[in-house]
MARBA-3410 file (N, C-alpha, C, O; in Angstrom, 1 decimal):
194
119.7,139.0,89.1,118.8,140.1,89.0,118.6,140.7,90.3,118.9,140.2,91.4 ~ 117.9,141.9,90.3,117.6,142.6,91.5,116.4,142.1,92.2,115.4,141.7,91.5 ~ 116.4,142.1,93.5,115.2,141.7,94.3,114.8,142.9,95.1,115.6,143.5,95.8 ~ 113.5,143.2,95.1,113.1,144.4,95.8,112.9,144.0,97.3,112.9,142.9,97.7 ~ 112.9,145.1,98.1,112.8,144.9,99.6,111.4,144.4,99.9,110.5,144.7,99.2
111.4,143.6,100.9,110.1,143.1,101.4,110.0,141.6,101.1,111.0,140.9,101.2 ~ 108.8,141.1,100.8,108.6,139.7,100.6,108.6,139.3,99.2,107.9,140.0,98.4 ~ 109.4,138.3,98.8,109.5,137.9,97.4,108.8,136.5,97.3,108.9,135.7,98.2 ~ 108.2,136.3,96.2,107.6,134.9,95.9,108.4,134.3,94.8,108.8,134.9,93.8 ~ 108.8,133.1,95.0,109.6,132.3,94.1,108.8,131.1,93.6,108.2,130.4,94.5
108.7,130.9,92.3,108.0,129.7,91.8,109.0,128.8,91.1,109.7,129.2,90.2 ~ 109.1,127.6,91.6,110.0,126.6,91.0,109.2,125.9,89.9,108.4,124.9,90.1 ~ 109.5,126.3,88.7,108.8,125.7,87.5,109.3,124.3,87.2,108.7,123.6,86.3 ~ 110.3,123.8,87.8,110.9,122.5,87.5,110.4,121.4,88.5,110.7,120.2,88.4 ~ 109.6,121.8,89.5,109.1,120.9,90.5,108.2,119.8,89.9,107.4,120.1,89.0
108.3,118.6,90.4,107.5,117.5,89.9,106.8,116.8,91.1,107.1,116.9,92.2 ~ 105.7,116.1,90.7,104.8,115.5,91.7,105.6,114.4,92.4,106.4,113.7,91.9 ~ 105.3,114.4,93.7,105.9,113.3,94.6,107.3,113.6,95.1,107.9,112.8,95.8 ~ 107.9,114.8,94.8,109.2,115.1,95.2,109.2,116.2,96.2,108.5,117.2,96.0 ~ 109.9,116.1,97.3,110.0,117.1,98.3,111.3,118.0,98.0,112.3,117.5,97.5
111.2,119.3,98.2,112.3,120.2,97.9,112.8,121.0,99.1,112.0,121.3,100.0 ~ 114.1,121.3,99.1,114.7,122.0,100.1,115.3,123.3,99.4,115.8,123.2,98.3 ~ 115.2,124.4,100.1,115.7,125.7,99.5,116.6,126.4,100.5,116.4,126.3,101.8 ~ 117.5,127.2,100.0,118.4,128.0,100.8,118.4,129.4,100.3,118.5,129.6,99.1 ~ 118.3,130.3,101.2,118.4,131.8,100.9,119.6,132.3,101.6,119.8,132.1,102.8
120.4,133.1,100.9,121.5,133.8,101.5,121.5,135.2,101.2,121.2,135.6,100.0 ~ 121.7,136.1,102.1,121.6,137.5,102.0,122.9,138.2,102.3,123.6,137.7,103.2 ~ 123.3,139.2,101.6,124.6,139.9,101.8,124.2,141.4,101.9,123.5,141.9,101.0 ~ 124.8,142.1,102.9,124.5,143.5,103.0,125.7,144.3,102.4,126.6,143.7,101.9 ~ 125.6,145.6,102.5,126.6,146.5,101.9,128.0,146.4,102.5,129.0,146.7,101.9
128.0,145.9,103.8,129.3,145.7,104.5,129.8,144.3,104.3,130.7,143.8,105.0 ~ 129.2,143.6,103.3,129.5,142.2,103.0,129.3,141.2,104.2,130.0,140.2,104.3 ~ 128.4,141.6,105.1,128.0,140.6,106.1,126.9,139.8,105.5,126.0,140.2,104.7 ~ 127.0,138.5,105.8,126.0,137.6,105.2,125.1,136.9,106.2,125.4,136.8,107.4 ~ 124.0,136.5,105.7,123.0,135.7,106.5,122.5,134.6,105.5,122.2,134.9,104.4
122.3,133.4,106.1,121.7,132.4,105.3,120.6,131.6,106.1,120.8,131.5,107.3 ~ 119.7,131.1,105.4,118.6,130.3,106.0,118.2,129.2,105.1,118.1,129.4,103.9 ~ 118.0,128.0,105.6,117.5,126.9,104.8,116.1,126.5,105.3,115.8,126.6,106.4 ~ 115.4,126.0,104.3,114.0,125.6,104.6,113.7,124.3,103.8,114.2,124.1,102.7 ~ 112.9,123.5,104.4,112.5,122.3,103.7,112.1,121.2,104.7,112.3,121.4,105.9
111.5,120.2,104.3,111.1,120.1,102.9,109.9,121.0,102.6,109.0,121.2,103.4 ~ 109.9,121.6,101.4,108.8,122.4,101.0,107.6,121.5,100.7,107.8,120.3,100.4 ~ 106.5,122.0,100.6,105.3,121.2,100.3,105.5,120.5,98.9,105.9,121.1,98.0 ~ 105.2,119.2,98.9,105.4,118.5,97.7,104.4,119.0,96.6,103.3,119.4,96.9 ~ 104.8,118.9,95.4,103.9,119.3,94.3,102.8,118.3,94.1,103.0,117.1,94.2
101.6,118.8,93.9,100.4,117.9,93.6,99.7,118.5,92.4,99.0,119.4,92.4 ~ 99.9,117.8,91.3,99.2,118.2,90.0,98.4,117.0,89.5,98.1,117.0,88.3 ~ 98.0,116.1,90.4,97.2,115.0,90.0,95.8,115.1,90.7,95.7,115.4,91.8 ~ 94.8,114.8,89.9,93.4,114.8,90.4,93.2,113.6,91.3,93.8,112.6,91.2 ~ 92.2,113.8,92.3,91.8,112.6,93.1,91.2,111.5,92.2,90.7,111.8,91.1
91.3,110.3,92.6,90.7,109.2,91.9,89.4,108.7,92.5,89.3,108.7,93.7 ~ 88.5,108.3,91.6,87.2,107.8,92.1,87.1,106.3,91.7,87.5,105.9,90.6 ~ 86.6,105.5,92.6,86.4,104.1,92.3,85.2,103.6,93.1,84.6,104.3,93.9 ~ 84.8,102.3,92.8,83.7,101.6,93.6,82.4,102.4,93.7,81.8,102.5,94.7 ~ 82.0,102.9,92.5,80.7,103.6,92.5,79.6,102.7,92.7,79.5,101.6,92.2
78.6,103.1,93.6,77.4,102.3,93.8,76.2,103.3,93.7,76.3,104.4,94.2 ~ 75.1,102.8,93.1,75.0,101.6,92.3,76.0,101.6,91.2,76.4,102.7,90.7 ~ 76.4,100.4,90.8,77.4,100.3,89.7,76.9,100.9,88.4,75.7,100.9,88.2 ~ 77.8,101.4,87.6,77.3,102.0,86.4,76.5,101.1,85.5,76.8,99.9,85.3 ~ 75.4,101.6,85.0,74.5,100.9,84.0,73.7,99.8,84.6,73.0,99.0,83.8
73.7,99.6,85.9,73.0,98.5,86.5,71.5,98.8,86.7,71.1,100.0,86.8 ~ 70.7,97.8,86.7,69.2,97.9,87.1,69.1,97.5,88.5,69.6,96.4,88.9 ~ 68.4,98.3,89.4,68.2,98.0,90.8,66.7,98.1,91.1,66.0,98.8,90.4 ~ 66.3,97.3,92.1,64.9,97.4,92.5,64.6,98.1,93.8,63.6,98.0,94.4 ~ 65.6,98.9,94.2,65.5,99.7,95.4,65.3,101.2,95.0,66.3,101.8,94.4
64.2,101.9,95.3,64.0,103.3,94.9,64.8,104.3,95.8,64.8,105.5,95.5 ~ 65.4,103.8,96.9,66.2,104.7,97.7,67.6,104.1,98.0,67.9,103.8,99.1 ~ 68.3,103.9,96.9,69.6,103.3,97.1,70.7,104.2,97.7,70.6,105.4,97.6 ~ 71.6,103.6,98.3,72.8,104.3,98.8,73.7,104.6,97.6,74.1,103.7,96.9 ~ 73.9,105.9,97.3,74.8,106.3,96.2,76.1,106.7,96.8,76.2,107.5,97.7
77.2,106.0,96.3,78.5,106.3,97.0,79.6,106.0,96.0,79.4,105.4,94.9 ~ 80.8,106.5,96.4,82.0,106.3,95.7,83.2,106.4,96.6,83.1,107.1,97.6 ~ 84.2,105.6,96.3,85.5,105.7,97.1,86.4,106.8,96.5,86.4,106.9,95.2 ~ 87.1,107.5,97.3,88.0,108.5,96.8,89.4,108.2,97.2,89.7,107.7,98.4 ~ 90.4,108.4,96.4,91.8,108.2,96.7,92.6,109.5,96.3,92.5,109.9,95.1
93.2,110.1,97.2,94.0,111.3,96.9,95.4,111.2,97.6,95.5,111.1,98.8 ~ 96.4,111.1,96.8,97.8,110.8,97.4,98.6,112.1,97.6,99.7,112.1,98.1 ~ 98.0,113.3,97.1,98.7,114.5,97.3,98.3,115.4,98.4,98.5,115.0,99.6 ~ 97.6,116.5,98.1,97.3,117.5,99.1,96.1,117.1,100.0,95.9,117.7,101.0 ~ 95.3,116.1,99.6,94.1,115.7,100.3,92.8,116.2,99.6,92.9,117.1,98.8
91.7,115.5,99.9,90.4,115.8,99.3,89.9,117.1,99.9,89.9,117.3,101.1 ~ 89.4,118.0,99.0,88.8,119.2,99.4,87.3,118.9,99.6,86.5,118.8,98.7 ~ 86.9,118.6,100.9,85.6,118.1,101.2,84.5,119.2,101.0,83.3,118.9,100.8 ~ 84.9,120.5,101.0,83.9,121.5,100.7,83.8,121.8,99.2,82.7,122.3,98.8 ~ 84.8,121.5,98.4,84.7,121.7,97.0,84.2,120.5,96.2,83.9,120.6,95.0
84.1,119.3,96.9,83.7,118.1,96.2,82.1,118.1,96.2,81.5,118.4,97.3 ~ 81.5,117.8,95.1,80.0,117.9,95.0,79.5,116.7,94.2,80.1,116.1,93.3 ~ 78.3,116.2,94.7,77.5,115.1,94.1,76.2,115.7,93.6,75.5,116.3,94.3 ~ 75.9,115.3,92.3,74.6,115.7,91.8,73.8,114.5,91.3,74.4,113.5,90.8 ~ 72.5,114.5,91.5,71.6,113.4,91.1,70.7,114.0,90.1,69.9,114.9,90.5
70.7,113.5,88.9,69.8,114.0,87.8,69.9,115.5,87.7,68.9,116.2,87.5 ~ 71.1,116.0,87.8,71.3,117.5,87.6,71.1,118.4,88.8,71.3,119.6,88.7 ~ 70.7,117.8,89.9,70.5,118.6,91.1,71.5,118.3,92.2,71.8,117.1,92.5 ~ 72.2,119.3,92.7,73.2,119.1,93.7,72.5,118.6,95.0,71.4,119.1,95.4 ~ 73.1,117.5,95.6,72.5,116.9,96.8,73.4,117.1,98.0,74.6,117.3,97.8
72.9,116.9,99.2,73.6,117.1,100.4,74.3,115.8,100.8,73.8,115.0,101.7 ~ 75.4,115.4,100.1,76.1,114.2,100.3,77.0,114.3,101.5,77.4,115.4,101.9 ~ 77.3,113.2,102.1,78.3,113.1,103.2,79.7,112.9,102.5,79.9,111.9,101.8 ~ 80.6,113.8,102.7,81.9,113.8,102.0,83.0,113.7,103.0,83.1,114.5,103.9 ~ 83.9,112.7,102.8,85.1,112.6,103.7,86.3,112.5,102.8,86.2,112.7,101.6
87.4,112.3,103.4,88.7,112.2,102.7,88.8,111.0,101.8,89.6,110.9,100.9 ~ 87.9,110.0,102.1,88.0,108.7,101.4,86.7,108.3,100.7,86.7,107.3,100.0 ~ 85.6,109.0,100.9,84.3,108.6,100.3,83.3,109.7,100.2,83.4,110.7,100.8 ~ 82.3,109.4,99.3,81.1,110.3,99.2,79.9,109.4,99.3,79.9,108.3,98.6 ~ 78.9,109.8,100.1,77.8,108.9,100.3,76.5,109.8,100.3,76.5,110.9,100.9
75.4,109.3,99.7,74.2,110.0,99.7,73.0,108.9,99.6,73.1,108.0,98.7 ~ 72.0,109.1,100.3,70.8,108.2,100.2,69.6,109.2,100.0,69.3,110.1,100.8 ~ 68.9,109.0,98.8,67.8,109.9,98.5,66.7,109.8,99.6,66.4,108.8,100.2 ~ 66.1,111.0,100.0,65.1,111.0,101.0,63.8,110.5,100.4,63.1,109.8,101.1 ~ 63.5,110.9,99.2,62.2,110.4,98.5,62.6,109.3,97.5,63.7,109.3,97.0
61.7,108.3,97.3,61.9,107.3,96.4,62.2,107.8,95.0,61.5,108.8,94.5 ~ 63.1,107.3,94.3,63.5,107.7,92.9,62.4,107.0,92.0,62.0,105.9,92.2 ~ 62.1,107.7,90.9,61.2,107.2,89.9,61.8,106.0,89.1,63.0,105.9,89.1 ~ 60.9,105.2,88.5,61.4,104.1,87.7,61.9,104.7,86.4,61.1,105.0,85.5 ~ 63.2,104.8,86.3,63.8,105.3,85.0,65.3,105.3,85.2,65.8,104.9,86.3
66.0,105.8,84.3,67.5,106.0,84.4,67.8,107.2,85.3,67.1,108.3,85.2 ~ 68.8,107.1,86.1,69.2,108.2,86.9,70.7,108.5,86.7,71.5,107.5,86.6 ~ 71.1,109.8,86.6,72.5,110.1,86.3,73.1,110.8,87.5,72.6,111.7,88.1 ~ 74.3,110.3,87.8,75.1,110.8,88.9,76.3,111.5,88.3,77.0,111.0,87.4 ~ 76.6,112.7,88.9,77.8,113.4,88.5,78.5,113.8,89.8,78.0,114.4,90.7
79.8,113.4,89.8,80.6,113.6,91.0,81.8,114.4,90.6,82.6,114.0,89.8 ~ 81.9,115.6,91.2,83.1,116.5,91.0,83.9,116.4,92.2,83.5,116.8,93.3 ~ 85.1,115.9,92.1,86.1,115.7,93.2,87.2,116.7,93.0,87.9,116.7,92.0 ~ 87.5,117.4,94.1,88.6,118.4,94.1,89.5,118.1,95.2,89.1,117.5,96.2 ~ 90.8,118.4,95.0,91.8,118.3,96.1,92.2,119.7,96.6,91.8,120.7,95.9
92.9,119.7,97.6,93.3,121.0,98.2,94.3,121.8,97.4,94.5,123.0,97.6 ~ 94.9,121.2,96.4,95.8,121.9,95.5,95.0,122.5,94.3,95.6,123.2,93.4 ~ 93.7,122.2,94.2,92.9,122.8,93.1,92.7,121.8,91.9,92.0,122.2,91.0 ~ 93.2,120.6,92.0,93.0,119.7,90.9,91.6,119.1,91.0,91.1,118.9,92.1 ~ 90.9,118.9,89.9,89.6,118.4,89.9,89.4,117.3,88.9,90.0,117.3,87.8
88.4,116.5,89.1,88.0,115.5,88.1,86.5,115.3,88.3,85.9,115.4,89.4 ~ 85.8,115.0,87.1,84.4,114.8,87.1,84.1,113.4,86.6,84.6,113.0,85.5 ~ 83.3,112.7,87.4,83.0,111.3,87.0,81.4,111.3,86.9,80.7,111.8,87.7 ~ 80.9,110.7,85.7,79.5,110.7,85.5,79.2,109.2,85.3,79.8,108.5,84.5 ~ 78.1,108.7,85.9,77.6,107.3,85.7,76.1,107.3,85.9,75.6,108.3,86.4
75.5,106.3,85.4,74.0,106.2,85.6,73.6,104.8,86.0,74.4,103.8,85.9 ~ 72.4,104.7,86.5,71.8,103.4,86.9,70.3,103.5,86.7,69.8,104.6,86.4 ~ 69.6,102.4,86.7,68.2,102.4,86.5,67.5,101.9,87.7,67.9,100.9,88.3 ~ 66.4,102.5,88.1,65.5,102.0,89.1,64.3,101.3,88.4,63.7,101.9,87.6 ~ 64.1,100.1,88.8,63.0,99.3,88.2,62.4,98.4,89.3,63.0,97.4,89.7
61.3,98.9,89.9,60.7,98.2,91.0,59.5,97.4,90.7,59.0,96.6,91.5 ~ 59.0,97.5,89.4,57.8,96.8,89.1,58.1,95.5,88.3,59.1,95.4,87.6 ~ 57.3,94.5,88.5,57.5,93.2,87.9,56.9,93.2,86.5,55.9,93.9,86.3 ~ 57.4,92.5,85.5,56.8,92.4,84.2,55.5,91.6,84.4,55.3,90.8,85.2 ~ 54.6,91.9,83.5,53.3,91.2,83.4,53.2,90.6,82.0,53.8,91.1,81.1
52.4,89.6,81.8,52.2,89.0,80.5,51.1,88.1,80.4,50.4,87.8,81.4 ~ 50.9,87.6,79.2,49.8,86.6,79.0,50.2,85.7,77.9,51.0,86.1,77.0 ~ 49.6,84.6,77.9,49.7,83.6,76.8,48.3,83.2,76.3,47.5,82.9,77.1 ~ 48.1,83.2,75.0,46.9,82.7,74.4,47.2,81.6,73.4,47.9,81.9,72.5 ~ 46.7,80.4,73.7,47.0,79.3,72.9,45.7,79.0,72.0,44.6,78.8,72.5
46.0,78.9,70.7,44.9,78.5,69.8,43.7,79.4,69.9,42.6,78.9,69.8 ~ 44.0,80.7,70.1,42.9,81.7,70.2,41.9,81.3,71.3,40.7,81.7,71.2 ~ 42.4,80.6,72.3,41.6,80.1,73.5,40.5,79.1,73.1,39.6,78.9,73.9 ~ 40.7,78.4,72.0,39.7,77.4,71.6,40.1,76.1,72.4,41.2,75.9,72.8 ~ 39.0,75.3,72.7,39.2,74.1,73.5,40.0,73.0,72.8,40.6,72.2,73.4
39.9,73.0,71.4,40.6,72.0,70.7,41.0,72.5,69.3,40.5,73.6,68.9 ~ 41.8,71.7,68.6,42.2,72.1,67.3,42.4,70.8,66.5,42.9,69.8,67.0 ~ 42.1,70.8,65.2,42.3,69.7,64.3,43.8,69.6,63.9,44.1,68.6,63.3 ~ 44.6,70.6,64.1,45.9,70.6,63.6,46.9,70.3,64.8,46.6,70.4,65.9 ~ 48.1,69.8,64.4,49.2,69.5,65.3,49.8,70.8,65.7,50.6,70.9,66.7
49.6,71.9,65.0,50.1,73.2,65.3,49.0,74.1,65.7,48.0,74.2,65.2 ~ 49.3,74.8,66.8,48.4,75.8,67.3,49.0,77.1,67.5,50.2,77.2,67.9 ~ 48.4,78.2,67.1,49.0,79.5,67.2,49.1,79.9,68.7,48.3,79.6,69.5 ~ 50.3,80.5,69.0,50.6,80.9,70.4,50.8,82.4,70.3,51.6,82.9,69.6 ~ 50.0,83.1,71.1,50.1,84.6,71.2,50.6,85.0,72.5,50.0,84.6,73.6
51.8,85.7,72.6,52.4,86.1,73.8,52.3,87.6,73.9,52.4,88.4,72.9 ~ 52.2,88.1,75.1,52.3,89.6,75.4,53.1,89.7,76.7,52.9,88.9,77.6 ~ 53.8,90.7,76.8,54.6,91.0,78.0,54.8,92.5,78.1,55.1,93.2,77.0 ~ 54.8,93.1,79.3,55.0,94.5,79.4,55.7,94.8,80.8,55.5,94.0,81.7 ~ 56.3,95.9,80.9,57.0,96.4,82.1,57.3,97.8,81.9,57.6,98.2,80.8
57.4,98.6,82.9,57.6,100.1,82.8,58.9,100.4,82.1,58.9,101.4,81.3 ~ 60.0,99.7,82.2,61.2,100.0,81.5,61.4,99.0,80.3,62.5,99.1,79.7 ~ 60.4,98.2,80.0,60.5,97.3,78.9,60.9,95.9,79.3,61.6,95.7,80.3 ~ 60.5,95.0,78.4,60.9,93.6,78.6,62.0,93.2,77.6,61.8,93.4,76.4 ~ 63.1,92.7,78.1,64.2,92.4,77.3,64.2,91.0,76.7,64.5,90.7,75.6
63.8,90.0,77.6,63.8,88.6,77.1,62.8,87.8,77.9,62.3,88.2,78.9 ~ 62.5,86.6,77.3,61.5,85.7,77.9,62.1,84.3,77.7,63.0,84.0,76.9 ~ 61.5,83.4,78.5,61.7,81.9,78.3,60.4,81.3,77.8,59.4,81.5,78.5 ~ 60.4,80.6,76.7,59.2,79.9,76.3,59.5,78.4,76.4,60.5,77.9,75.9 ~ 58.7,77.7,77.2,59.0,76.3,77.6,57.7,75.5,77.6,56.6,75.9,77.8
57.9,74.2,77.3,56.9,73.2,77.5,56.9,72.6,78.9,56.0,71.9,79.2 ~ 57.9,73.0,79.7,58.0,72.4,81.0,57.8,73.5,82.0,58.3,74.6,81.9 ~ 57.1,73.2,83.1,56.8,74.3,84.1,58.0,74.6,84.9,58.1,75.7,85.5 ~ 59.0,73.7,85.0,60.2,74.1,85.7,61.3,74.8,84.9,62.4,75.1,85.4 ~ 61.0,75.0,83.6,61.9,75.7,82.6,63.3,75.0,82.5,64.2,75.6,82.0
63.4,73.7,82.9,64.6,73.0,82.8,65.2,72.9,81.4,64.5,72.5,80.5 ~ 66.4,73.4,81.2,67.1,73.3,80.0,66.7,74.4,79.0,67.2,74.4,77.8 ~ 65.7,75.2,79.3,65.3,76.3,78.4,66.2,77.5,78.5,66.7,77.8,79.6 ~ 66.3,78.3,77.4,67.1,79.5,77.4,66.3,80.7,77.2,65.2,80.7,76.6 ~ 66.9,81.8,77.7,66.2,83.1,77.6,66.4,83.5,76.1,67.4,83.3,75.5
65.3,84.1,75.6,65.3,84.6,74.2,64.9,86.1,74.2,64.2,86.6,75.1 ~ 65.5,86.8,73.2,65.2,88.2,73.1,63.7,88.4,72.8,63.1,87.7,72.0 ~ 63.1,89.3,73.5,61.7,89.6,73.3,61.6,91.0,72.7,62.0,92.0,73.3 ~ 60.9,91.1,71.5,60.8,92.4,70.9,59.4,92.6,70.3,59.1,93.6,69.7
END
């Protein structure tokens, strides 16, 4: 086909990730004089998104630190991480994270509330590939409280069986308890508390 004068753009639709390409251009004028030039390697194709790993706090974990370091490792084998296009959000709000070619890190300035917190990390590379990773963790800094009432607090009972009334509470809920006749809890197992 005909090529117009000036600069032409060529797109190699067969290029694959991880392969370097070399190209040759040859020109012929009306007097059949020729000119050729070779170039390469051309920039390798990058159609893979960066990878995210080692998220902290770990997904779905309960922590007792209200100002945890929130971080993730980044791996990009192609064009490199776009540090200006990569973004970290905490509970739907974009935060000023420190972003490098290999990691994202953020420490909240104010203590986080006792509840679930959702992290969204959008990682982009210089070729425009992007991936979004979402995970959550729970901040729980308060200790459970509870009480035991034996035999309605009576000093004695005529029966070998006495009613035992238990209560327990905590801001995020109490999952399980140990009920034991021994103060050292030796050999006793955790039971679901509902």
